[in-house]
Each structure stands twice: as C-alpha cells, then as structure tokens.
C-alpha positions in Angstrom: 1.4 -45.5 -35.1 4.3 -42.9 -35.1 5.9 -42.5 -31.7 6.0 -39.0 -30.1 9.1 -37.3 -28.9 8.9 -38.7 -25.4 8.9 -42.3 -26.8 11.6 -41.8 -29.5 14.4 -40.4 -27.3 16.5 -41.7 -24.5 16.1 -40.3 -21.0 19.4 -38.4 -21.2 18.5 -36.9 -24.6 15.0 -36.0 -23.4 16.5 -34.1 -20.5 18.8 -32.1 -22.7 16.3 -31.6 -25.5 13.8 -30.1 -23.0 16.2 -28.5 -20.6 18.4 -26.5 -23.0 15.5 -24.6 -24.6 13.8 -24.2 -21.2 17.0 -22.9 -19.6 17.6 -20.6 -22.5 14.0 -19.4 -22.3 14.2 -18.7 -18.6 17.5 -16.9 -18.9 16.1 -14.8 -21.7 12.9 -14.2 -19.8 14.9 -13.2 -16.7 16.8 -10.8 -19.0 13.6 -8.7 -19.0 14.2 -7.9 -15.4 18.0 -7.7 -15.9 17.5 -5.3 -18.9 15.1 -3.1 -16.9 17.5 -3.0 -13.9 20.4 -2.3 -16.2 18.6 0.6 -17.9 17.6 1.9 -14.5 21.2 1.8 -13.5 22.2 4.0 -16.4 19.8 6.9 -16.0 22.5 9.4 -15.0 21.8 11.4 -11.8 18.7 9.3 -11.2 20.5 5.9 -11.4 20.7 5.2 -7.6 17.1 6.3 -7.0 15.9 4.3 -10.1 17.8 1.1 -8.8 16.2 1.7 -5.4 12.8 2.1 -6.9 13.2 -1.2 -8.9 14.5 -2.9 -5.7 11.5 -1.7 -3.6 9.1 -2.9 -6.3 10.8 -6.4 -6.6 8.7 -8.0 -3.8 5.5 -7.0 -5.6 6.8 -8.3 -8.9 7.7 -11.6 -7.3 4.1 -11.9 -6.1 2.8 -11.3 -9.7 5.2 -13.9 -11.0 3.9 -16.3 -8.3 0.3 -15.7 -9.5 1.4 -16.4 -13.1 2.8 -19.8 -12.1 -0.5 -20.7 -10.4 -2.1 -22.0 -13.5 0.8 -21.9 -16.1 2.8 -24.7 -14.6 -0.1 -26.9 -13.7 -1.7 -26.5 -17.1 1.5 -27.6 -18.8 1.8 -30.6 -16.4 -1.7 -31.8 -17.1 -1.3 -31.2 -20.9 1.8 -33.4 -20.9 0.1 -36.0 -18.6 -2.9 -36.5 -20.8 -0.7 -36.4 -23.9 1.1 -39.4 -22.3 -2.1 -41.2 -21.5 -3.7 -40.4 -24.9 -6.8 -38.7 -23.5 -7.3 -35.8 -25.9 -10.6 -34.8 -24.5 -9.3 -34.2 -21.0 -6.2 -32.5 -22.4 -8.2 -29.8 -24.1 -10.5 -29.4 -21.1 -7.5 -28.7 -18.9 -5.9 -26.4 -21.5 -9.1 -24.4 -21.9 -9.7 -24.1 -18.2 -6.1 -23.2 -17.4 -6.1 -20.5 -20.0 -9.3 -18.9 -18.7 -8.1 -19.0 -15.1 -4.9 -17.4 -16.2 -6.8 -14.5 -17.7 -9.0 -14.1 -14.6 -6.1 -14.1 -12.2 -4.0 -11.8 -14.3 -6.6 -9.2 -14.9 -7.9 -9.4 -11.3 -4.5 -9.0 -9.7 -3.4 -6.1 -11.9 -6.6 -4.3 -11.3 -6.4 -4.8 -7.5 -2.8 -3.5 -7.5 -3.8 -0.4 -9.6 -6.5 0.5 -7.2 -4.2 0.0 -4.2 -1.1 1.6 -5.7 -0.7 4.4 -3.1 -1.0 2.0 -0.1 1.4 -0.4 -1.7 4.0 2.3 -2.3 3.6 3.5 1.3 4.0 -0.1 2.6 7.2 -0.5 0.5 8.7 2.6 2.0 9.0 4.5 -1.3 9.5 8.3 -0.7 10.6 11.4 -2.6 12.3 10.8 -6.0 12.3 7.0 -5.4 8.5 7.0 -5.1 8.0 9.2 -8.2 10.1 6.8 -10.3 8.5 3.7 -8.8 5.0 5.1 -9.6 6.0 5.9 -13.2 7.2 2.4 -13.8 4.5 0.6 -11.8 1.5 2.1 -13.6 2.5 0.7 -17.0 4.0 -2.5 -15.6 0.6 -3.5 -14.3 -0.7 -3.5 -17.9 2.0 -5.9 -18.9 1.1 -8.3 -16.1 -2.0 -9.5 -18.0 -0.1 -10.2 -21.2 2.8 -11.7 -19.3 0.5 -14.2 -17.5 -1.0 -15.3 -20.8 2.4 -15.6 -22.5 3.8 -17.6 -19.6 1.0 -20.1 -19.7 1.0 -20.5 -23.5 4.8 -20.9 -23.8 4.6 -23.5 -21.0 1.9 -25.4 -22.9 4.1 -25.2 -26.1 6.8 -26.9 -24.2 4.4 -29.5 -22.8 3.3 -30.4 -26.4 7.0 -31.3 -27.1 8.1 -28.1 -28.7 10.7 -26.6 -26.3 12.7 -25.0 -29.1 9.7 -23.0 -30.3 9.2 -21.8 -26.7 12.8 -20.6 -26.6 12.5 -18.8 -29.9 9.3 -16.9 -28.9 10.7 -15.8 -25.5 14.0 -14.7 -27.2 12.1 -12.6 -29.7 10.1 -11.0 -26.9 13.3 -10.1 -24.9 15.0 -8.6 -28.0 11.9 -6.5 -28.5 12.1 -5.5 -24.9 15.7 -4.3 -25.3 14.9 -2.4 -28.5 11.8 -0.9 -27.0 13.7 0.1 -23.8 16.4 1.8 -25.9 13.9 3.7 -28.0 11.5 4.7 -25.2 14.0 5.3 -22.5 16.9 7.1 -24.3 15.5 7.8 -27.8 12.3 9.4 -26.5 13.8 10.4 -23.1 10.9 8.8 -21.1 13.1 7.4 -18.3 11.4 4.9 -16.0 8.2 5.2 -18.1 10.2 4.1 -21.2 11.5 1.1 -19.4 8.0 0.0 -18.5 6.7 0.6 -22.0 9.5 -1.6 -23.4 8.4 -4.4 -21.1 4.7 -4.0 -22.0 5.5 -4.2 -25.7 7.5 -7.4 -25.3 5.0 -9.2 -23.2 2.2 -8.3 -25.6 4.0 -9.7 -28.6 5.0 -12.8 -26.7 1.4 -13.6 -25.9 0.2 -13.0 -29.4 2.9 -15.0 -31.1 2.3 -17.9 -28.7 -1.4 -18.0 -29.5 -0.7 -17.9 -33.2 1.8 -20.7 -33.0 -0.5 -23.0 -31.1 -3.4 -22.4 -33.5 -1.1 -22.9 -36.6 0.1 -26.2 -35.1 -3.5 -27.3 -34.4 -2.7 -27.5 -30.7 -5.0 -24.8 -29.5 -7.8 -26.1 -27.2 -11.1 -27.1 -28.7 -13.3 -24.6 -27.1 -16.5 -26.0 -25.6 -19.0 -25.2 -22.9 -17.8 -26.7 -19.7 -20.4 -27.5 -17.0 -20.0 -25.5 -13.8 -19.3 -28.5 -11.7 -16.7 -29.9 -14.1 -15.1 -26.5 -14.5 -14.7 -26.0 -10.8 -13.3 -29.5 -10.4 -10.7 -29.0 -13.2 -9.8 -25.5 -11.8 -9.3 -26.9 -8.3 -7.2 -29.7 -9.7 -5.0 -27.2 -11.5 -4.9 -24.9 -8.5 -3.8 -27.8 -6.2 -0.8 -28.5 -8.5 0.2 -24.9 -9.0 -0.6 -23.8 -5.4 2.7 -25.1 -3.9 4.9 -23.2 -6.3 2.8 -20.0 -6.0 2.9 -20.1 -2.2 6.7 -20.5 -2.3 7.0 -17.5 -4.5 4.5 -15.4 -2.6 6.5 -16.2 0.6 9.7 -15.2 -1.3 8.0 -11.9 -2.1 7.1 -11.3 1.5 10.7 -12.2 2.6 12.1 -9.8 0.0 9.9 -7.1 1.5 11.2 -7.8 5.0 14.8 -7.8 3.6 14.3 -4.4 2.0 12.8 -2.9 5.2 15.7 -4.3 7.3 18.2 -2.9 4.8 16.6 0.5 4.8 16.5 0.6 8.6 20.1 -0.6 9.1 21.8 0.9 6.1 19.5 3.1 4.0 18.1 2.9 0.5 21.6 2.6 -1.0 21.8 -0.9 0.4 18.5 -1.7 -1.4 20.3 -0.6 -4.6 23.2 -2.9 -3.9 21.0 -5.8 -3.0 18.9 -5.2 -6.2 21.8 -5.8 -8.6 23.4 -8.6 -6.5 20.0 -10.5 -6.4 19.5 -10.0 -10.1 22.8 -11.7 -10.9 21.9 -14.5 -8.4 18.5 -15.0 -10.0 19.9 -14.9 -13.5 22.4 -17.7 -12.7 19.8 -19.7 -10.9 17.6 -19.9 -14.0 19.4 -23.0 -15.4 18.7 -24.9 -12.2 15.0 -23.8 -12.4 15.0 -24.4 -16.1 16.2 -28.0 -15.9 13.8 -28.9 -13.1 10.8 -27.2 -14.8 11.7 -28.9 -18.1 11.7 -32.4 -16.5 8.3 -31.7 -14.9 6.6 -32.3 -18.2 8.8 -35.4 -18.9 8.2 -36.9 -15.5 4.5 -36.1 -15.8 4.3 -37.8 -19.2 5.9 -41.1 -17.8 3.8 -40.7 -14.7 0.7 -40.7 -16.9 2.1 -43.7 -18.8 3.0 -45.6 -15.5 6.7 -45.9 -16.3 8.4 -45.7 -12.9 11.9 -46.7 -14.2 12.2 -43.8 -16.5 10.9 -41.4 -13.8 13.6 -42.6 -11.4 16.3 -42.2 -14.1 15.2 -38.7 -14.9 15.2 -37.5 -11.3 18.7 -38.9 -10.6 20.2 -37.5 -13.7 18.6 -34.1 -13.2 20.0 -33.9 -9.7 23.5 -34.7 -10.9 23.5 -32.2 -13.7 22.1 -29.3 -11.6 24.6 -29.9 -8.8 27.5 -29.9 -11.2 26.3 -26.6 -12.7 26.0 -25.1 -9.2 29.6 -25.9 -8.4 30.9 -24.5 -11.6 28.9 -21.2 -11.2 30.1 -20.7 -7.7 33.7 -21.0 -8.7 33.1 -18.5 -11.6 31.4 -16.0 -9.2 34.4 -16.0 -6.9 36.8 -15.4 -9.8 34.7 -13.1 -12.1 31.9 -11.8 -10.0 32.8 -8.1 -10.1 33.1 -7.9 -13.9 29.8 -9.6 -14.3 28.1 -6.9 -12.1 29.3 -4.2 -14.6 26.2 -4.8 -16.7 24.1 -3.3 -14.0 26.0 -0.2 -13.0 29.4 1.6 -13.4 29.3 3.1 -9.9 32.6 1.9 -8.2 31.2 2.0 -4.7 28.1 0.1 -5.5 30.1 -2.5 -7.5 32.5 -3.1 -4.6 29.7 -3.6 -2.1 27.7 -5.8 -4.4 30.8 -8.0 -5.1 31.1 -8.7 -1.4 27.4 -9.6 -1.2 27.5 -12.2 -4.1 30.4 -13.9 -2.4 28.2 -14.5 0.6 24.9 -15.5 -1.1 26.5 -18.0 -3.6 28.2 -20.1 -0.8 25.4 -22.7 -0.8 24.5 -22.3 -4.5 25.7 -25.8 -5.4 23.1 -27.3 -3.0 20.1 -25.7 -4.7 20.0 -28.3 -7.5 19.2 -31.1 -5.0 16.5 -29.1 -3.4 14.8 -28.0 -6.6 14.9 -31.5 -8.0 13.2 -32.9 -4.9 10.6 -30.2 -5.1 9.9 -31.0 -8.7 9.4 -34.7 -7.9 7.0 -33.8 -5.1 5.0 -31.5 -7.3 4.6 -33.9 -10.1 3.7 -36.9 -7.9 1.0 -35.3 -6.0 2.9 -34.2 -2.9 2.2 -30.5 -3.2 2.1 -30.0 0.6 5.7 -31.2 0.9 6.6 -28.4 -1.5 4.7 -25.9 0.5 6.4 -27.1 3.7 9.8 -26.6 2.1 8.8 -23.1 1.0 7.6 -22.3 4.6 10.9 -23.7 5.9 13.0 -21.4 3.8 11.0 -18.2 3.8 9.2 -18.3 7.2 11.0 -20.6 9.6 14.6 -19.7 8.4 14.8 -16.5 6.4 12.5 -14.2 8.4 14.0 -14.8 11.9 17.5 -14.7 10.5 16.9 -11.4 8.7 15.6 -9.9 11.9 18.1 -11.4 14.3 21.4 -11.2 12.4 21.7 -7.4 12.3 21.1 -7.3 16.1 23.5 -10.1 16.7 26.3 -8.7 14.5 25.7 -5.1 15.8 25.7 -6.1 19.5 28.7 -8.3 19.5 30.7 -6.8 16.5 31.2 -10.2 14.9 34.0 -10.1 12.3 33.6 -6.3 12.1 30.6 -7.0 9.7 28.0 -4.2 9.6 24.4 -5.0 10.7 23.1 -4.2 7.2 25.7 -6.6 5.5 25.0 -9.4 8.0 21.5 -9.7 6.6 22.9 -11.4 3.5 24.2 -14.3 5.6 20.5 -15.4 6.0 20.4 -16.7 2.4 23.0 -19.5 2.6 21.9 -20.4 6.1 18.2 -20.7 4.9 19.3 -22.7 1.8 21.2 -25.2 4.0 18.2 -25.6 6.3 15.8 -26.1 3.4 18.0 -28.8 1.9 18.1 -30.7 5.2 14.3 -30.7 5.5 13.9 -31.7 1.8 16.2 -34.7 2.3 14.2 -35.8 5.3 10.9 -35.5 3.4 12.2 -37.4 0.4 13.3 -40.5 2.2 10.0 -42.2 1.7 10.0 -41.4 -2.0 13.5 -42.9 -2.6 12.7 -46.0 -0.5 9.8 -46.7 -2.9 12.2 -46.2 -5.9 9.7 -43.7 -7.3 
C-alpha cells in the first residue's frame, strides 16, 4: 500500500511542508484585514474617522473569527486523526457534521448581529461620522461572515487531507480578489467604506466556492448521509469540545479589545483608537507565522496521536517551539530597526505614524516568548487538555490584561511615571500579560513533559 504524506516524510520536512503554506495562508488571510485598514487609512478627509471605525469594530470581528474557529479547527483535527487511524467512515461523519455546524453558527451569528446592530454600535462608542462609516461597513461585512466561516473550515480540511499548498493557493487568490475588489469598489466606484466591505464579501464568497469545488474534484468531499440525532449530537459535542478552547480565547481577546478601546477613548480620545488599530494590525500580521506553524503542526500531531507514535509527537513539539522562538527574536529586532517604514502601508499621517511607532516598540518586547506559549497550547488542544488552553486564555485576557488596562492609566497618571501619558501606558499591559501567560503555561505543561508526551 502506498504511504501517505505523513508517513513518507521526516518530522522536520513535515513541519516545513505544512507550516510554510499555512503561514503563507494566514498572512495572506490576515492581509484581508490589513488591506481593509490600509484602504480606510487612505480615504482622504475621512481617513482618521475610517481608521477609528475599523478599530471600534475590531472586537466584534475578533468574536466572529472566534466563532469560525469553533468547528473549523476541530473538524480539521478530527479529519487528520481518522486519516491517521484509517477510519474513513468516522472521518466523513466528522467532516459532514463540522461543515453543517459551521453553517449554523455562521448564519446564526451574522443574523443576530444584524438585528442588534444599533445596540452593538452604541456599546462600541461609535458616534457621528465614525458611526456612519462603521455602519456602512458592518452591514455588508455581516454577509461575508457566512462565506468566511465556510471557507475557513474547508481550507482547514484541505490542509488536514495533506494538501497545504492548495490551501495557500486558494487563500492567496481570495486576497488578490479582495485587493482588486476594494480598488474597484472603493476608488473606482467611489463607494468608500461600503466599497471596502464589498471587496471583502466578494473574496470570501470565491474562497468558499473554490474550496468546495477542490474537495469535490479530489474526491475528498464528505459522503453525505443521514446521521441519527444521538450520533450527530455526540459528534457535534466532540468537535465543540476541541474547538471550544480556541474560541473562548479569541472571544476573551475580543472582550479585552473592547475594554482597551474604551480606555483609549476615555483617556486619549478616538485618535488613540486609530493609532492602536494600525499598530495592532502590524502586530497581528507578524504574529501569523507563529500561529501558522502551531496550527499546521496540529494536524501532524493529531495524525501521529491517532497512530500512537509518541516519539514523533515529541520531536514535532520541540522543533516547533525552537523554530517559532527563533522567528520571534528576528522579528523583534526588525521592528526596532524598521518599524516606522512598515507602518507606512497603513497611513501617511506623520503624527499617527510617530505615535504608532512608539506603541509597537512596547508591544513587541515579549514577542519572542509567544512561540513557546502557542506551542504548549497546541499540544494541550490536540492531546485532550482543552481546559488547560482555556485557563491560559483566561490568564491572559481576564486575570492579566483587564486589570492592567484599567489600573495602568491611573497609576501612570497619578505618579507621572517616566512622563508617560495615561493613554500610552495602556500598551504596557500587552507584554506584561504575555509574560504572565508564559509563566502559567510552563507550570501547566510540566506534567506533559515529564511523561515525554
């Protein structure tokens, strides 16, 4: 019998074969948000308001991304797991159930947000021109949520079947369409924020359709069948349990982003939201390779977990951690040397650029440590320790970030520490929270290392 990709390649080669396309895919996918922000930052007199609108909407977008991961990542993990064990029947059952649950969550969440749009915008603090621009973008963005959810699940499954290059090609194509669509709708047709949203909608729709066609052409689409209610609920819960941890972490991140925005508005005004928006976009763009390598090895670890090969699992985890830490060190050095030129893709406003440059020099301080934390979280998620992942998410977003975001402005304002403004002091919460999360993750992982995986 011909060996599959997992069996033919060495551990190192597998990591690179899966990670490079996954990293590329995530960077390209993140470029959708970067492109939208960049276009918003070049709307002439509306640029600052448009950047503020995108910044205020970012917590809600984080929640939508969290809901997309709920069944996307878990479906891919189970597909690769049963591919490893050779159980084709269970593989297709999990694929079918994951796809249907993705549709339900995507449609349900978009519809709920549409019905609650005004209260959501009120809660976010959108007013005046910022509110008008946010509303124009948000209405159409909600339509793209459904297609984005489907596309994310299907591209994750494509990777799980051992086709990471195809995943990268599909996502790249969708982002190119987004850039072209944004250009035509925003500047060619002069639709402003509405044009930016239409470009995103078009790209997500095409990504979902092409992914579906690819899987069907390769004969990897699930074999549709009637699933008994009891079995369907059991499979759905199993998928939910795997994806729940990652979803909770991202929902908490959205809640924290909301608190950060409100603190920035109260201590410095909406201009600080604009500054934070572009600094955070650069941070997230450069974080994608770390997320990419850890997401890519999820399917590899899951395959060997299903096969019962503990030695290869251990080698994958250790190598992944080493590669991601090395990347983090290099990127931090680059940011300190070339941070401001990199921010030019978002805006040409000299004042905003200067402020954002100072922000990224703070938030990237602990960037090299993130690779260790993300690798440990991946190991927990694949080996059935989802609550450890949730605990780490709570540590960062609730125990560390929220108190720091609230306390630091008061502390720096009261005691005039280093002559740092209360609004700017908020950004120190990020490296402090990252350090605390790493400390807890190392404590929780001690038992795992002692068992040598």
